[in-house]
N, C-alpha and C positions, 0 to 999 in steps of 0.2 A: 504493500500500499504504499510505502512510503517514496519508492520509485516512482509511481503514478503520481503522486503530489510533487514531486521533484521536476518530473517532465510535463506538468499540466501546461505551460506555456506552449510547448513543442507540439504536445498533441493536439492542442487547440488550433495551434495554427495549420496543423497539417488537416485537422478537420475543416476548418475553412478554406482551406485549398482545394479540398476534396467536394466541398460544397460549391465552389465558385466553379469548378470543372464540371461538375453534374448540372449547374445552371446553363452554363456556356452549351453544353451539349443539348440541353432542352431547348434553349432558344435556336440552335440551328437546325434541330429537328422541325421545330415548331414553324420557323421560317421557311423551309424547304417544303413542308406539307400545304402551306399556305399559298406559296408559289403555286405548287403542282393544282391544288384546288383553284387558284385562279385560272390555269392554262385550261381546265377541263371546263370550267364556266363559260372562257371564252370559246372553246371548241363547240359547245353546246349552242352558244349566241350565233357563231358562223353557221351551223346547221339549220337553225332556226331562219337565217337570212337567206340560205340557198332554198329551201322549202318556200320562203315568202315570194323570192324571186320566180321560182318555177310555178307557183299559184298564179301570180300576177302577169305569167309570160307563157301561157300554154303551148302556143305555136314553138316557142325555143326550148321549152322542158323536155319535149321528147318527140323527137322526130320521127319517130316510127308510127305515130298515129295518124300520119298525114294531114295534120292540120295545115299544113303550108308545103310547097313545092320547093325542096332543098337541092341546090345545084352545086355541089362541093367543086367542081372546075371551074365554074363560072364565078365562083364565091357571091351567090345571090340565093335570096329566100325570096320567094313569090317574085322573082325578078328584080329584088331590090339589094343591092350592095350594102345600103346601109342598115337594113335588117339583118343582114350576114355579118355585119361588123359587130352588131349588139349581141348576135349569137355567140361570136368568137368570144366576147368579153364574158357571156354568160357561162360558157363551158370554163373559162379560165377561171372565174369565181369559184365553179364547183372545185377545179384541180386545186386551186390555192388552199381552200378550206379543207379539202379532204386531207391534203398533204399534212397540213397541221393538227388536223382532228387523228390521225393515224400516228403521229410524232407524239402527240400527248397520250393516247389511249389506243393502243393497236389491238384492240380485243376483236374477237370473231364476229361479234356483233357491230361494231363500226365497221371492220372491213367489209361486212356484209352488205350494211347501209351505202357505203361509198361504191360498192358494186353495182346495186341497184341504181345509183344516180348517175353511174358513167355509161352502162351499157345501151341506154337509148342515144348516145352520143358515139356509139361504136364506129360508125361509117364515118364521122367526122374526125374523129380520133387516130383511124387507120387511113385516112384519105393522103395521098400524095402531098396535098397543100400542106396540111397539118405538121405530117411527118417531116416537110422539108421547111418547116416555118421556124425552127429553133425554139419553139415554145417550151418544150420538154426540158430545155438545156437549164432552166431555171430551179428543176426540182432535183432533189437528191437521186442519186443511182438507185436507192433502198425504194422510193417512191415512184419512180419510172419503171422498175422490175414489177413493182405490184401492179401499176396499172397495165402493163403487157399481160401478165400472167390473168388480171381481171378481164380483159377484152378477149384473151385468148380461149379462155374457158368456155365462152360461149358463141364461139365462132360457127 
């Protein structure tokens, strides 16, 4: 007991140091989890935006429905180059959101959701115009491989 009393200051210092380290670890984990939660919330907001855009632009959201005449070679929709340019931005928005979502949460459910959104655009995404446009160069190799695999699954 005498040893404990003689070393109380040293023991107190060690306990305080351990408490400080534990607080730092907790703070780091808390900040990391908050960042991850923020990224997940952002991914969900991005997806809601994609769905909103699709709802507001049915001609652009699913070319396979035949609501408009797509000509990927002439780069027109219903004869309009302007509408085709909007379509390209629509698809680019889907791709950007999809990459971010899969980066944050690469679950099988999100992968299925992304595939469902990409498949109606397969003809455009596999068109010579798109393939030679350089659009996909802005994405990671991992995401490009995912897109290739998603499109080839249903060819």
